[in-house]
Every structure is written in C-alpha cells, then in structure tokens.
C-alpha positions in Angstrom: 20.2 -26.0 -32.9 19.8 -22.5 -34.3 22.8 -20.7 -35.8 25.2 -19.2 -33.3 25.1 -15.6 -32.3 27.2 -13.4 -30.1 25.5 -12.4 -26.8 26.1 -10.5 -23.6 24.8 -12.5 -20.7 24.5 -11.8 -17.0 23.8 -14.2 -14.1 22.7 -13.0 -10.7 22.7 -14.9 -7.4 21.6 -14.0 -3.9 24.6 -14.7 -1.6 23.9 -17.0 1.3 20.3 -17.4 0.3 20.1 -21.0 1.6 20.6 -19.9 5.2 18.6 -16.7 4.8 15.6 -18.4 3.3 15.6 -21.7 5.3 13.9 -20.1 8.2 11.2 -18.3 6.2 7.7 -19.6 5.8 7.0 -20.7 2.2 4.7 -17.8 1.5 7.2 -15.2 2.7 9.9 -17.0 0.6 7.8 -16.9 -2.5 6.9 -13.2 -1.9 10.5 -12.3 -1.5 11.5 -14.0 -4.7 8.7 -12.3 -6.7 9.8 -8.9 -5.3 13.4 -9.6 -6.1 12.6 -10.7 -9.6 10.7 -7.5 -10.2 13.6 -5.5 -8.8 16.1 -7.2 -11.1 13.9 -6.7 -14.1 13.5 -3.0 -13.4 17.3 -2.5 -13.1 17.9 -4.5 -16.3 15.2 -2.6 -18.3 16.9 0.7 -17.5 19.9 -0.5 -19.6 17.7 -2.3 -22.2 18.3 -5.7 -20.7 15.8 -8.4 -19.9 15.4 -11.7 -18.0 15.3 -14.8 -20.1 15.6 -17.5 -17.4 15.3 -18.3 -13.7 18.0 -20.0 -11.7 16.8 -20.7 -8.2 17.0 -17.3 -6.5 19.0 -15.9 -9.4 18.3 -14.9 -12.9 19.8 -15.1 -16.4 19.7 -11.8 -18.3 20.7 -10.6 -21.8 22.0 -7.1 -22.6 22.8 -5.2 -25.8 26.4 -4.5 -24.5 28.8 -5.4 -21.8 28.9 -1.8 -20.6 25.1 -1.7 -20.3 25.2 -4.9 -18.3 27.9 -3.6 -16.0 26.0 -0.4 -15.4 22.9 -2.4 -14.6 24.8 -4.6 -12.1 26.3 -1.6 -10.4 22.9 0.1 -10.0 21.4 -3.2 -8.8 24.0 -3.6 -6.0 23.9 0.0 -5.0 20.2 0.0 -4.7 20.3 -3.1 -2.5 23.0 -1.6 -0.3 21.1 1.7 0.2 17.4 0.9 0.0 17.0 -2.1 2.3 15.4 -1.7 5.7 17.7 -4.3 7.2 21.3 -3.5 7.9 24.5 -5.5 8.0 24.7 -9.2 7.3 21.0 -9.8 7.2 20.4 -7.8 4.0 20.2 -9.3 0.6 23.6 -9.2 -1.2 23.9 -10.2 -4.9 26.9 -11.6 -6.8 26.9 -11.0 -10.5 28.8 -12.5 -13.4 28.9 -11.0 -16.9 30.1 -12.9 -20.0 30.4 -12.3 -23.8 30.4 -15.1 -26.3 28.6 -17.2 -28.9 25.3 -18.9 -27.9 22.7 -21.0 -29.7 19.1 -22.0 -29.2 18.0 -25.6 -28.7 14.4 -26.4 -28.1 13.7 -22.9 -26.9 16.6 -23.0 -24.4 19.8 -20.9 -24.8 22.9 -23.1 -24.9 26.6 -22.7 -25.3 29.9 -22.8 -23.5 29.5 -19.2 -22.3 26.7 -20.3 -20.0 28.8 -23.0 -18.4 31.7 -20.6 -18.0 29.5 -18.0 -16.2 28.2 -20.7 -13.9 31.7 -21.7 -13.0 32.9 -18.2 -12.4 29.9 -17.6 -10.2 31.2 -20.2 -7.7 34.2 -18.0 -7.0 32.4 -14.6 -7.0 32.0 -13.0 -3.6 28.9 -11.3 -2.5 28.6 -7.6 -3.7 31.1 -8.2 -6.5 30.7 -8.2 -10.3 33.0 -10.6 -12.1 33.7 -10.6 -15.9 34.9 -13.1 -18.4 38.1 -12.1 -20.3 36.1 -11.5 -23.4 33.5 -9.3 -21.6 36.3 -7.3 -20.0 37.8 -6.5 -23.4 34.4 -5.3 -24.7 33.9 -3.0 -21.7 34.2 0.8 -22.4 36.9 1.7 -19.8 35.9 5.4 -19.8 32.4 4.3 -18.5 33.2 1.3 -16.2 36.6 0.4 -14.8 37.8 -3.1 -14.3 40.7 -5.0 -12.7 42.2 -8.5 -12.9 41.2 -10.9 -10.2 43.3 -14.0 -11.0 43.7 -17.0 -13.2 41.6 -20.0 -12.1 41.3 -23.7 -13.0 37.6 -24.2 -13.4 35.8 -27.6 -13.6 35.0 -28.5 -17.2 37.6 -26.2 -18.7 41.0 -27.6 -19.8 42.8 -24.2 -19.8 43.1 -21.8 -16.9 40.6 -19.0 -17.1 41.4 -15.3 -16.6 38.7 -13.6 -14.5 38.2 -9.8 -14.0 36.0 -7.7 -11.8 34.2 -4.4 -12.1 36.2 -1.9 -10.1 34.4 1.0 -8.5 36.7 3.8 -7.5 34.4 5.2 -5.0 32.1 2.8 -3.2 30.4 5.4 -1.1 27.4 6.9 -2.7 26.5 10.5 -1.7 22.8 11.4 -1.4 23.1 15.2 -1.5 20.8 17.6 0.4 18.5 14.8 1.5 15.6 15.4 3.9 16.4 12.9 6.7 13.7 11.5 9.0 14.8 9.5 12.0 12.3 7.7 14.2 12.6 6.1 17.6 10.2 4.5 20.1 10.4 5.7 23.6 10.3 3.0 26.2 11.0 0.2 23.8 13.9 -1.1 25.8 11.8 -1.4 28.9 9.1 -3.1 26.9 11.5 -5.8 25.6 12.5 -6.6 29.2 8.9 -6.9 30.4 6.9 -8.5 27.5 7.1 -11.9 25.8 8.7 -12.1 22.3 5.3 -12.4 20.6 4.3 -8.9 21.8 7.6 -7.5 20.7 7.3 -9.1 17.3 3.7 -7.7 16.9 5.0 -4.2 17.7 7.9 -4.4 15.3 5.6 -5.8 12.5 3.1 -3.0 13.0 5.9 -0.4 13.0 7.6 -1.9 9.9 4.2 -1.9 8.0 3.5 1.7 9.0 6.9 3.1 8.1 6.9 1.3 4.7 3.4 2.6 3.9 4.3 6.2 4.8 7.6 6.0 2.9 5.7 4.8 -0.2 3.0 7.5 0.1 5.5 10.3 0.3 8.1 9.1 -2.1 10.6 8.2 0.6 13.4 5.6 0.8 13.8 3.5 3.9 17.6 3.6 4.3 17.9 1.3 7.3 16.1 -0.1 10.4 17.7 -1.2 13.6 15.2 -2.6 16.1 12.7 0.2 16.7 14.7 2.9 14.9 14.2 3.8 11.2 15.9 6.2 8.8 14.0 7.4 5.8 15.0 10.0 3.3 12.8 12.3 1.2 13.4 14.7 -1.7 11.7 17.7 -0.2 11.0 19.2 3.2 7.2 19.2 2.5 7.3 15.4 1.9 9.4 14.8 5.0 7.3 16.8 7.4 4.0 15.4 5.9 5.5 11.9 6.3 6.5 12.7 9.9 3.0 13.8 10.8 1.4 10.8 9.1 3.8 8.4 10.8 3.1 10.0 14.2 -0.6 9.8 13.7 -0.6 6.2 12.4 1.7 5.0 15.1 -0.4 6.8 17.8 -3.4 4.7 16.6 -1.4 1.5 16.5 0.2 2.2 19.8 -3.2 2.7 21.5 -4.7 -0.3 19.8 -1.7 -2.6 20.8 -1.3 -1.2 24.3 2.4 -0.9 23.9 2.9 2.4 25.7 5.7 3.4 23.4 5.4 6.9 21.9 7.3 7.7 18.8 9.9 10.5 18.6 10.8 11.9 15.2 13.7 14.2 14.0 13.8 15.8 10.5 16.9 17.5 9.1 18.3 18.4 5.7 21.9 17.4 4.8 24.2 15.2 2.9 24.1 11.4 3.5 26.9 9.0 2.4 26.1 5.3 1.9 28.8 2.7 2.1 27.3 -0.7 1.4 24.4 -0.8 3.9 26.0 1.7 6.3 25.1 5.4 6.4 27.4 8.2 7.6 27.9 11.9 7.1 27.1 15.2 8.8 23.4 15.0 7.8 22.9 11.7 9.7 25.0 13.0 12.6 23.0 16.1 13.1 19.6 14.3 12.7 20.7 11.8 15.4 21.8 14.6 17.7 18.5 16.4 17.3 16.6 13.2 18.1 18.8 12.5 21.1 18.6 16.0 22.6 14.9 16.5 21.9 14.1 13.9 24.6 15.0 16.5 27.3 12.0 18.6 26.3 9.5 15.7 26.4 7.6 14.1 29.3 8.6 10.6 30.4 6.7 8.8 27.7 5.9 11.6 25.3 6.6 11.7 21.6 7.1 14.6 19.3 8.3 15.9 15.9 11.4 18.0 15.9 13.0 19.7 12.9 16.1 21.8 12.3 16.5 25.3 10.9 17.4 23.8 7.5 14.0 22.3 7.3 12.2 25.3 8.7 13.7 27.5 6.0 12.2 25.2 3.3 8.8 25.3 5.0 8.5 29.1 4.8 5.0 30.0 3.5 3.5 26.6 4.3 1.0 25.8 7.0 3.7 24.1 9.0 5.7 27.2 9.4 3.4 28.7 12.1 3.3 25.4 14.0 7.0 25.2 14.5 8.2 26.7 17.8 11.9 27.0 18.9 13.3 24.5 21.5 16.2 25.4 23.8 19.2 23.4 22.6 22.9 23.6 23.0 23.5 21.8 19.7 26.4 23.6 17.9 25.2 22.6 14.4 21.5 23.1 14.4 18.6 25.2 15.7 15.8 23.0 16.8 12.0 23.5 16.5 9.1 21.4 17.6 6.0 20.9 15.5 2.9 21.7 17.5 0.1 19.1 17.0 -2.6 20.2 14.7 -6.2 19.9 16.0 -7.8 17.3 13.7 -11.2 17.9 12.3 -11.9 14.2 12.8 -9.9 11.9 15.1 -7.5 9.6 13.1 -8.9 6.2 12.4 -7.8 3.2 14.4 -4.8 1.4 13.0 -5.9 -1.4 10.6 -3.3 -3.9 9.6 -3.1 -4.8 5.9 -4.7 -8.1 5.1 -2.1 -10.7 4.1 
C-alpha cells in the first residue's frame, strides 16, 4: 500500500433510487445515470473536485478542502431542486457525506477507515442533506459554510460512538431575481385525458416535454417545473423569453396538428422575482404570470392559443420587432397590464414536427 495521505472525500447517493429506477427501461436507466454523472462532475469541477469512483447510482469524489466540497454539495442539491422538470417526490434528491482523514492506495484503489466511515454515515443521512464527519466539520470555514451537530451514533464496525454534523443552510429558499418567467398550458387537455387512451396522452406529453426541453436549451432557459401539461421556464432576458415563446408556439402547433390532439398552447410571459424552496416555486413573479395566463383565456376562442406578456416585458422589448406586434388586452388584473402578441406572417410555413430519433 502506498504511504498515507490526508484527503477530503465526498460520497453522493440518489435517495430512493431503487424504487425510482425499478420501473425504468434499461436504456432510460443508463441514460439517466450518464446524465447524472456528468452533472455531478460539473458541480465538482467548479470547486476543483473530481470523481474517482462509482458506487451504484452515487459517486466518490475528492476535493482540495472541506469548504470546497461543502460548496459543491450545496450547489448540487440546489440545482437539483430548482432545475428539474418534475416536482415533488418524483424528482431526484441526493444525500451527501463529506469526510476528512488519512487514505492510502492499494492496487489502484483508494482505501482507509475514512471510506468505511463515510459509507456508514450515508446510511443515516436523509435525502437533501449534507452530513459531515467530526474531522471534516472542524476543517470547515464557518464564515463560508455553517454547520450544526446532528447526534452521536453507534455505527457498525466502529467501537466508539461517532459524532455526526450537518451543513446548515440558514436560508433554504433561493431567490431568482428579475427572471423572465414563461408559463405554458394546453387548452382542452383535461377533456382529452377523459376521452383518449393512456397511450395517446403519453404520446402528447412526450412530444410536449421534448419540445419544451429543446426550446429551453436553444434560448438559454431553465425548466423550473412541469405539472401534467403545464411548464414553467425562466430566461435571463425578455428577448430570449419572447423568442422562446414564439418558437414553442410554432413547434407545438406543428406537433398538435400532426398528432391530432386538438390542444392549443397558451403562453404567459412576465418579469419578476421567483423564490425556490426545494422543488417548489413561489413569489409575486410566479403569481402574476399565473394570473395573466388564467385571465388571458377570456380573450381567446374555445380552443385557441396565444402568447400574452405583461407591461414589464413590453418595456424591455422597446425598439425590437416584437414591440409593434403587442396589442393591449382588457384586463382587471391589479398587478399587470396585459398585451397579446400578434402572430407574425411567416415567409415559409413552419416545418412539421419531427421527433428526435432515440
């Protein structure tokens, strides 16, 4: 075995993965794990950490300091809470354990009591929590990352009781300031679910998910959540948000016609603050956008879609080609003036929706 050295190690684990992955086809399971590995590697790299081993659906990582590891773990969990298209208990939640101690190398594998300790602490770590060994907690810079004592535990393989600590986040709600919020909703979706077989509904939802993800990627948006046929996507600028709304409207119109779903898409765009607590969004920005979407239905025909924006978005679009295409809509909303985007006459009709090949 090589000489011992002191290392900062982290282990991640997807909470409840056995039940989550059991129902997935093998190909989807493998794709999910590849994407998750890339995600963990990106978060680690931002704090100069790197993956050195796989552990089922989790990973072993090494960092230059405990504080860097804690920062990476916090960023990882916040990104999973805010950036997943699935809300609630169905989203991926990660537990993390960070330890500090001596390790060695044996036949290319890292070995040492520290690894065994981290594995034991992982068994008592809840989802969305970051637990620390006592040594790691002492090395943490308290001005950067706060911690608190969890308890003393008798762990298998350790003769003495083990003190365990956790990373303490004073404010678990993350504020996304001045975001451009796009809400989408399909009209007539409820009636469709009552009238059509599950296979048709699944085909519609798959098409919609693919289109929303593609549009969000193209215009640098973040899918904050989805609930059935409803999506929330945020963008950095009004130009990106309105361009994304038009592309989403066009692409869904093509897919809707091809699939024969008879569900037009209705879109609302507003600028405001968004607060994220775990996988839940709240705040005035979301409230106003939802109100615009809800009230805009009154100005539409029975199965007509549209793109509606607030005065906050209109102000940012001054001097752009979109400005002249926005017309005021009568509304009794107290917090927002509402405008409808007139459909531009296309030089060429949009191409028919083409699903991405698996």
